[in-house]
N, CA, C and O atoms as CSV, one atom per row, in Angstrom:
chain,resi,resn,atom,element,x,y,z
A,1,CYS,N,N,-2.174,23.704,-15.426
A,1,CYS,CA,C,-1.099,22.759,-15.139
A,1,CYS,C,C,-1.103,21.629,-16.176
A,1,CYS,O,O,-2.159,21.104,-16.530
A,2,ALA,N,N,0.071,21.269,-16.648
A,2,ALA,CA,C,0.212,20.278,-17.725
A,2,ALA,C,C,-0.303,18.912,-17.296
A,2,ALA,O,O,-0.892,18.171,-18.083
A,3,MET,N,N,-0.064,18.599,-16.022
A,3,MET,CA,C,-0.504,17.317,-15.477
A,3,MET,C,C,-2.004,17.129,-15.679
A,3,MET,O,O,-2.447,16.098,-16.184
A,4,ALA,N,N,-2.776,18.127,-15.283
A,4,ALA,CA,C,-4.232,18.057,-15.410
A,4,ALA,C,C,-4.627,17.947,-16.875
A,4,ALA,O,O,-5.582,17.249,-17.216
A,5,GLY,N,N,-3.892,18.637,-17.739
A,5,GLY,CA,C,-4.179,18.603,-19.166
A,5,GLY,C,C,-4.021,17.216,-19.752
A,5,GLY,O,O,-4.870,16.760,-20.518
A,6,SER,N,N,-2.928,16.537,-19.393
A,6,SER,CA,C,-2.704,15.201,-19.933
A,6,SER,C,C,-3.731,14.214,-19.370
A,6,SER,O,O,-4.169,13.299,-20.068
A,7,LEU,N,N,-4.111,14.407,-18.104
A,7,LEU,CA,C,-5.139,13.544,-17.519
A,7,LEU,C,C,-6.473,13.768,-18.209
A,7,LEU,O,O,-7.237,12.828,-18.432
A,8,ARG,N,N,-6.744,15.024,-18.544
A,8,ARG,CA,C,-7.985,15.345,-19.236
A,8,ARG,C,C,-8.046,14.600,-20.570
A,8,ARG,O,O,-9.088,14.068,-20.953
A,9,GLY,N,N,-6.917,14.571,-21.265
A,9,GLY,CA,C,-6.835,13.834,-22.523
A,9,GLY,C,C,-7.097,12.353,-22.328
A,9,GLY,O,O,-7.788,11.720,-23.126
A,10,GLU,N,N,-6.534,11.805,-21.254
A,10,GLU,CA,C,-6.751,10.385,-20.945
A,10,GLU,C,C,-8.224,10.107,-20.669
A,10,GLU,O,O,-8.777,9.101,-21.114
A,11,VAL,N,N,-8.845,11.018,-19.924
A,11,VAL,CA,C,-10.256,10.857,-19.588
A,11,VAL,C,C,-11.107,10.892,-20.861
A,11,VAL,O,O,-12.023,10.086,-21.024
A,12,LEU,N,N,-10.800,11.826,-21.755
A,12,LEU,CA,C,-11.552,11.926,-23.012
A,12,LEU,C,C,-11.375,10.672,-23.867
A,12,LEU,O,O,-12.333,10.172,-24.457
A,13,ASN,N,N,-10.146,10.173,-23.927
A,13,ASN,CA,C,-9.894,8.935,-24.683
A,13,ASN,C,C,-10.662,7.772,-24.100
A,13,ASN,O,O,-11.240,6.960,-24.823
A,14,LEU,N,N,-10.660,7.703,-22.777
A,14,LEU,CA,C,-11.377,6.649,-22.076
A,14,LEU,C,C,-12.866,6.716,-22.426
A,14,LEU,O,O,-13.499,5.704,-22.727
A,15,TYR,N,N,-13.397,7.923,-22.377
A,15,TYR,CA,C,-14.817,8.124,-22.686
A,15,TYR,C,C,-15.130,7.661,-24.111
A,15,TYR,O,O,-16.121,6.973,-24.353
A,16,LYS,N,N,-14.264,8.053,-25.044
A,16,LYS,CA,C,-14.467,7.664,-26.451
A,16,LYS,C,C,-14.393,6.155,-26.632
A,16,LYS,O,O,-15.206,5.570,-27.347
A,17,ASN,N,N,-13.415,5.525,-25.981
A,17,ASN,CA,C,-13.274,4.069,-26.083
A,17,ASN,C,C,-14.493,3.346,-25.520
A,17,ASN,O,O,-14.989,2.383,-26.105
A,18,LEU,N,N,-14.964,3.832,-24.373
A,18,LEU,CA,C,-16.133,3.214,-23.752
A,18,LEU,C,C,-17.373,3.417,-24.614
A,18,LEU,O,O,-18.198,2.516,-24.765
A,19,LEU,N,N,-17.487,4.615,-25.175
A,19,LEU,CA,C,-18.626,4.920,-26.046
A,19,LEU,C,C,-18.634,3.979,-27.251
A,19,LEU,O,O,-19.683,3.481,-27.660
A,20,TYR,N,N,-17.456,3.749,-27.804
A,20,TYR,CA,C,-17.308,2.861,-28.957
A,20,TYR,C,C,-17.710,1.429,-28.582
A,20,TYR,O,O,-18.451,0.770,-29.312
A,21,LEU,N,N,-17.208,0.960,-27.430
A,21,LEU,CA,C,-17.538,-0.394,-26.985
A,21,LEU,C,C,-19.019,-0.529,-26.640
A,21,LEU,O,O,-19.608,-1.599,-26.794
A,22,GLY,N,N,-19.606,0.558,-26.178
A,22,GLY,CA,C,-21.003,0.544,-25.770
A,22,GLY,C,C,-21.976,0.263,-26.904
A,22,GLY,O,O,-23.136,-0.074,-26.669
A,23,ARG,N,N,-21.497,0.404,-28.136
A,23,ARG,CA,C,-22.386,0.171,-29.292
A,23,ARG,C,C,-22.887,-1.265,-29.354
A,23,ARG,O,O,-23.965,-1.530,-29.886
A,24,GLU,N,N,-22.102,-2.194,-28.809
A,24,GLU,CA,C,-22.501,-3.612,-28.845
A,24,GLU,C,C,-23.086,-4.081,-27.525
A,24,GLU,O,O,-23.306,-5.277,-27.336
A,25,TYR,N,N,-23.341,-3.155,-26.609
A,25,TYR,CA,C,-23.797,-3.538,-25.276
A,25,TYR,C,C,-25.129,-4.272,-25.347
A,25,TYR,O,O,-26.042,-3.829,-26.044
A,26,PRO,N,N,-25.253,-5.405,-24.626
A,26,PRO,CA,C,-26.475,-6.230,-24.696
A,26,PRO,C,C,-27.777,-5.462,-24.423
A,26,PRO,O,O,-28.801,-5.723,-25.053
A,27,LYS,N,N,-27.725,-4.512,-23.479
A,27,LYS,CA,C,-28.953,-3.764,-23.161
A,27,LYS,C,C,-29.171,-2.580,-24.093
A,27,LYS,O,O,-30.127,-1.821,-23.929
A,28,GLY,N,N,-28.281,-2.424,-25.071
A,28,GLY,CA,C,-28.459,-1.360,-26.051
A,28,GLY,C,C,-27.498,-0.201,-25.845
A,28,GLY,O,O,-27.095,0.101,-24.722
A,29,ALA,N,N,-27.136,0.447,-26.959
A,29,ALA,CA,C,-26.167,1.538,-26.939
A,29,ALA,C,C,-26.685,2.753,-26.166
A,29,ALA,O,O,-25.916,3.421,-25.475
A,30,ASP,N,N,-27.980,3.040,-26.281
A,30,ASP,CA,C,-28.544,4.209,-25.595
A,30,ASP,C,C,-28.490,4.042,-24.085
A,30,ASP,O,O,-28.143,4.970,-23.354
A,31,TYR,N,N,-28.835,2.854,-23.634
A,31,TYR,CA,C,-28.766,2.530,-22.207
A,31,TYR,C,C,-27.334,2.729,-21.711
A,31,TYR,O,O,-27.095,3.355,-20.678
A,32,PHE,N,N,-26.399,2.182,-22.469
A,32,PHE,CA,C,-24.992,2.272,-22.090
A,32,PHE,C,C,-24.529,3.720,-22.070
A,32,PHE,O,O,-23.848,4.145,-21.137
A,33,ARG,N,N,-24.898,4.483,-23.103
A,33,ARG,CA,C,-24.450,5.869,-23.231
A,33,ARG,C,C,-24.929,6.721,-22.060
A,33,ARG,O,O,-24.173,7.536,-21.530
A,34,SER,N,N,-26.194,6.532,-21.654
A,34,SER,CA,C,-26.720,7.349,-20.563
A,34,SER,C,C,-26.046,6.989,-19.237
A,34,SER,O,O,-25.778,7.867,-18.416
A,35,ARG,N,N,-25.773,5.699,-19.031
A,35,ARG,CA,C,-25.081,5.277,-17.811
A,35,ARG,C,C,-23.643,5.817,-17.798
A,35,ARG,O,O,-23.144,6.271,-16.768
A,36,LEU,N,N,-23.000,5.755,-18.952
A,36,LEU,CA,C,-21.625,6.223,-19.086
A,36,LEU,C,C,-21.542,7.721,-18.799
A,36,LEU,O,O,-20.679,8.175,-18.049
A,37,LYS,N,N,-22.446,8.476,-19.403
A,37,LYS,CA,C,-22.475,9.930,-19.228
A,37,LYS,C,C,-22.672,10.282,-17.753
A,37,LYS,O,O,-21.993,11.158,-17.218
A,38,ALA,N,N,-23.600,9.594,-17.111
A,38,ALA,CA,C,-23.882,9.838,-15.693
A,38,ALA,C,C,-22.641,9.578,-14.839
A,38,ALA,O,O,-22.331,10.349,-13.931
A,39,ALA,N,N,-21.937,8.490,-15.136
A,39,ALA,CA,C,-20.741,8.137,-14.371
A,39,ALA,C,C,-19.652,9.194,-14.524
A,39,ALA,O,O,-18.984,9.549,-13.553
A,40,PHE,N,N,-19.475,9.694,-15.744
A,40,PHE,CA,C,-18.448,10.707,-15.987
A,40,PHE,C,C,-18.839,12.060,-15.385
A,40,PHE,O,O,-17.998,12.765,-14.826
A,41,LEU,N,N,-20.112,12.413,-15.505
A,41,LEU,CA,C,-20.578,13.683,-14.954
A,41,LEU,C,C,-20.462,13.706,-13.434
A,41,LEU,O,O,-20.150,14.735,-12.834
A,42,LYS,N,N,-20.719,12.553,-12.828
A,42,LYS,CA,C,-20.655,12.450,-11.371
A,42,LYS,C,C,-19.257,12.820,-10.856
A,42,LYS,O,O,-19.112,13.348,-9.754
A,43,ASN,N,N,-18.244,12.536,-11.662
A,43,ASN,CA,C,-16.860,12.773,-11.240
A,43,ASN,C,C,-16.203,13.967,-11.935
A,43,ASN,O,O,-14.987,14.141,-11.862
A,44,LYS,N,N,-17.012,14.783,-12.605
A,44,LYS,CA,C,-16.419,15.853,-13.414
A,44,LYS,C,C,-15.703,16.922,-12.583
A,44,LYS,O,O,-14.851,17.637,-13.111
A,45,ASP,N,N,-16.031,17.042,-11.305
A,45,ASP,CA,C,-15.401,18.072,-10.470
A,45,ASP,C,C,-14.214,17.567,-9.660
A,45,ASP,O,O,-13.651,18.303,-8.849
A,46,VAL,N,N,-13.836,16.309,-9.882
A,46,VAL,CA,C,-12.680,15.752,-9.177
A,46,VAL,C,C,-11.422,16.451,-9.690
A,46,VAL,O,O,-11.163,16.486,-10.893
A,47,LYS,N,N,-10.640,17.010,-8.752
A,47,LYS,CA,C,-9.436,17.758,-9.155
A,47,LYS,C,C,-8.146,17.034,-8.771
A,47,LYS,O,O,-7.091,17.293,-9.351
A,48,ASP,N,N,-8.227,16.139,-7.808
A,48,ASP,CA,C,-7.049,15.438,-7.322
A,48,ASP,C,C,-6.525,14.449,-8.364
A,48,ASP,O,O,-7.215,13.490,-8.712
A,49,PRO,N,N,-5.287,14.684,-8.869
A,49,PRO,CA,C,-4.734,13.803,-9.921
A,49,PRO,C,C,-4.730,12.325,-9.534
A,49,PRO,O,O,-4.980,11.467,-10.380
A,50,GLU,N,N,-4.451,12.021,-8.272
A,50,GLU,CA,C,-4.436,10.617,-7.835
A,50,GLU,C,C,-5.820,9.987,-7.963
A,50,GLU,O,O,-5.967,8.852,-8.416
A,51,LYS,N,N,-6.825,10.750,-7.555
A,51,LYS,CA,C,-8.213,10.278,-7.634
A,51,LYS,C,C,-8.602,10.081,-9.096
A,51,LYS,O,O,-9.261,9.103,-9.450
A,52,ILE,N,N,-8.184,11.020,-9.934
A,52,ILE,CA,C,-8.488,10.925,-11.372
A,52,ILE,C,C,-7.839,9.673,-11.956
A,52,ILE,O,O,-8.449,8.960,-12.752
A,53,LYS,N,N,-6.589,9.414,-11.551
A,53,LYS,CA,C,-5.899,8.200,-12.029
A,53,LYS,C,C,-6.637,6.933,-11.609
A,53,LYS,O,O,-6.732,5.977,-12.379
A,54,GLN,N,N,-7.156,6.932,-10.392
A,54,GLN,CA,C,-7.924,5.776,-9.919
A,54,GLN,C,C,-9.179,5.588,-10.768
A,54,GLN,O,O,-9.533,4.468,-11.137
A,55,LEU,N,N,-9.838,6.692,-11.067
A,55,LEU,CA,C,-11.057,6.621,-11.883
A,55,LEU,C,C,-10.742,6.142,-13.299
A,55,LEU,O,O,-11.497,5.363,-13.880
A,56,ILE,N,N,-9.627,6.612,-13.847
A,56,ILE,CA,C,-9.201,6.161,-15.181
A,56,ILE,C,C,-8.916,4.659,-15.150
A,56,ILE,O,O,-9.305,3.928,-16.061
A,57,ALA,N,N,-8.235,4.206,-14.094
A,57,ALA,CA,C,-7.931,2.780,-13.962
A,57,ALA,C,C,-9.214,1.962,-13.896
A,57,ALA,O,O,-9.299,0.880,-14.476
A,58,ARG,N,N,-10.212,2.485,-13.186
A,58,ARG,CA,C,-11.488,1.778,-13.103
A,58,ARG,C,C,-12.132,1.703,-14.488
A,58,ARG,O,O,-12.691,0.673,-14.866
A,59,GLY,N,N,-12.050,2.787,-15.228
A,59,GLY,CA,C,-12.600,2.810,-16.580
A,59,GLY,C,C,-11.901,1.812,-17.496
A,59,GLY,O,O,-12.539,1.153,-18.317
A,60,GLU,N,N,-10.578,1.710,-17.343
A,60,GLU,CA,C,-9.827,0.764,-18.177
A,60,GLU,C,C,-10.175,-0.679,-17.819
A,60,GLU,O,O,-10.179,-1.566,-18.673
A,61,PHE,N,N,-10.465,-0.892,-16.539
A,61,PHE,CA,C,-10.907,-2.219,-16.100
A,61,PHE,C,C,-12.252,-2.557,-16.747
A,61,PHE,O,O,-12.468,-3.684,-17.193
A,62,VAL,N,N,-13.149,-1.576,-16.793
A,62,VAL,CA,C,-14.463,-1.767,-17.421
A,62,VAL,C,C,-14.299,-2.120,-18.901
A,62,VAL,O,O,-15.007,-2.980,-19.424
A,63,ILE,N,N,-13.364,-1.450,-19.565
A,63,ILE,CA,C,-13.090,-1.741,-20.978
A,63,ILE,C,C,-12.681,-3.209,-21.142
A,63,ILE,O,O,-13.173,-3.901,-22.033
A,64,LYS,N,N,-11.778,-3.673,-20.275
A,64,LYS,CA,C,-11.336,-5.073,-20.356
A,64,LYS,C,C,-12.493,-6.036,-20.121
A,64,LYS,O,O,-12.605,-7.063,-20.790
A,65,GLU,N,N,-13.349,-5.696,-19.165
A,65,GLU,CA,C,-14.517,-6.528,-18.874
A,65,GLU,C,C,-15.452,-6.596,-20.089
A,65,GLU,O,O,-15.932,-7.670,-20.452
A,66,LEU,N,N,-15.702,-5.452,-20.706
A,66,LEU,CA,C,-16.581,-5.404,-21.880
A,66,LEU,C,C,-15.989,-6.216,-23.027
A,66,LEU,O,O,-16.694,-6.974,-23.694
A,67,GLU,N,N,-14.675,-6.049,-23.251
A,67,GLU,CA,C,-14.028,-6.801,-24.332
A,67,GLU,C,C,-14.140,-8.298,-24.089
A,67,GLU,O,O,-14.378,-9.068,-25.020
A,68,ALA,N,N,-13.966,-8.711,-22.831
A,68,ALA,CA,C,-14.084,-10.127,-22.482
A,68,ALA,C,C,-15.508,-10.624,-22.721
A,68,ALA,O,O,-15.724,-11.713,-23.255
A,69,LEU,N,N,-16.469,-9.803,-22.316
A,69,LEU,CA,C,-17.885,-10.147,-22.503
A,69,LEU,C,C,-18.204,-10.336,-23.984
A,69,LEU,O,O,-18.836,-11.321,-24.364
A,70,TYR,N,N,-17.769,-9.398,-24.814
A,70,TYR,CA,C,-18.048,-9.476,-26.250
A,70,TYR,C,C,-17.335,-10.662,-26.875
A,70,TYR,O,O,-17.888,-11.351,-27.732
A,71,PHE,N,N,-16.096,-10.896,-26.438
A,71,PHE,CA,C,-15.331,-12.009,-26.987
A,71,PHE,C,C,-16.037,-13.334,-26.687
A,71,PHE,O,O,-16.186,-14.182,-27.566
A,72,LEU,N,N,-16.467,-13.497,-25.439
A,72,LEU,CA,C,-17.172,-14.718,-25.057
A,72,LEU,C,C,-18.457,-14.882,-25.837
A,72,LEU,O,O,-18.801,-15.983,-26.266
A,73,ARG,N,N,-19.164,-13.778,-26.020
A,73,ARG,CA,C,-20.431,-13.840,-26.740
A,73,ARG,C,C,-20.207,-14.292,-28.183
A,73,ARG,O,O,-20.939,-15.135,-28.703
A,74,LYS,N,N,-19.185,-13.719,-28.820
A,74,LYS,CA,C,-18.882,-14.100,-30.208
A,74,LYS,C,C,-18.425,-15.551,-30.272
A,74,LYS,O,O,-18.799,-16.303,-31.172
A,75,TYR,N,N,-17.596,-15.928,-29.280
A,75,TYR,CA,C,-17.074,-17.286,-29.235
A,75,TYR,C,C,-18.204,-18.301,-29.080
A,75,TYR,O,O,-18.232,-19.325,-29.762
A,76,ARG,N,N,-19.139,-17.997,-28.168
A,76,ARG,CA,C,-20.281,-18.896,-27.954
A,76,ARG,C,C,-21.147,-19.006,-29.194
A,76,ARG,O,O,-21.597,-20.094,-29.552
A,77,ALA,N,N,-21.378,-17.885,-29.845
A,77,ALA,CA,C,-22.207,-17.870,-31.054
A,77,ALA,C,C,-21.544,-18.701,-32.148
A,77,ALA,O,O,-22.203,-19.461,-32.857
A,78,MET,N,N,-20.223,-18.542,-32.270
A,78,MET,CA,C,-19.474,-19.290,-33.264
A,78,MET,C,C,-19.519,-20.781,-32.962
A,78,MET,O,O,-19.753,-21.603,-33.848
A,79,LYS,N,N,-19.292,-21.115,-31.694
A,79,LYS,CA,C,-19.272,-22.508,-31.269
A,79,LYS,C,C,-20.624,-23.159,-31.543
A,79,LYS,O,O,-20.702,-24.285,-32.034
A,80,LYS,N,N,-21.681,-22.425,-31.216
A,80,LYS,CA,C,-23.031,-22.950,-31.414
A,80,LYS,C,C,-23.262,-23.227,-32.894
A,80,LYS,O,O,-23.832,-24.251,-33.271
A,81,ARG,N,N,-22.809,-22.296,-33.719
A,81,ARG,CA,C,-22.976,-22.455,-35.164
A,81,ARG,C,C,-22.274,-23.721,-35.646
A,81,ARG,O,O,-22.845,-24.502,-36.407
A,82,TYR,N,N,-21.041,-23.920,-35.203
A,82,TYR,CA,C,-20.291,-25.085,-35.656
A,82,TYR,C,C,-20.851,-26.381,-35.125
A,82,TYR,O,O,-20.994,-27.356,-35.863
A,83,TYR,N,N,-21.169,-26.392,-33.838
A,83,TYR,CA,C,-21.624,-27.642,-33.239
A,83,TYR,C,C,-23.044,-28.006,-33.618
A,83,TYR,O,O,-23.389,-29.187,-33.657
A,84,SER,N,N,-23.871,-27.014,-33.897
A,84,SER,CA,C,-25.240,-27.356,-34.322
A,84,SER,C,C,-25.207,-27.964,-35.731
A,84,SER,O,O,-26.062,-28.777,-36.083
A,85,ASP,N,N,-24.208,-27.559,-36.533
A,85,ASP,CA,C,-24.068,-28.150,-37.860
A,85,ASP,C,C,-23.677,-29.623,-37.774
A,85,ASP,O,O,-24.106,-30.438,-38.591
A,86,ASP,N,N,-22.859,-29.953,-36.775
A,86,ASP,CA,C,-22.404,-31.336,-36.614
A,86,ASP,C,C,-23.570,-32.302,-36.343
A,86,ASP,O,O,-23.540,-33.467,-36.738
A,87,LYS,N,N,-24.574,-31.790,-35.671
A,87,LYS,CA,C,-25.667,-32.671,-35.235
A,87,LYS,C,C,-26.621,-33.057,-36.356
A,87,LYS,O,O,-27.334,-34.055,-36.254
A,88,GLU,N,N,-26.634,-32.277,-37.409
A,88,GLU,CA,C,-27.592,-32.571,-38.511
A,88,GLU,C,C,-27.242,-33.903,-39.165
A,88,GLU,O,O,-27.919,-34.327,-40.101
């Protein structure tokens, strides 16, 4: 069925995006990769398109959370760099 095929593509894209973001994960890329793999494997037999869509939505939420985390981390590091220079 075409529906399942397009969802499969979405799931693969999601996995790739998360894997890419996981490279900067604070606890390390390997830690992130094993957790990610486990999460995807746990749901690999889900056949209901609605359930799959919910899982994809959860994954996209995780992506947004990770991006926010990284952005804040970079922002804080930058801020610290600038403000510590002011104090000298």
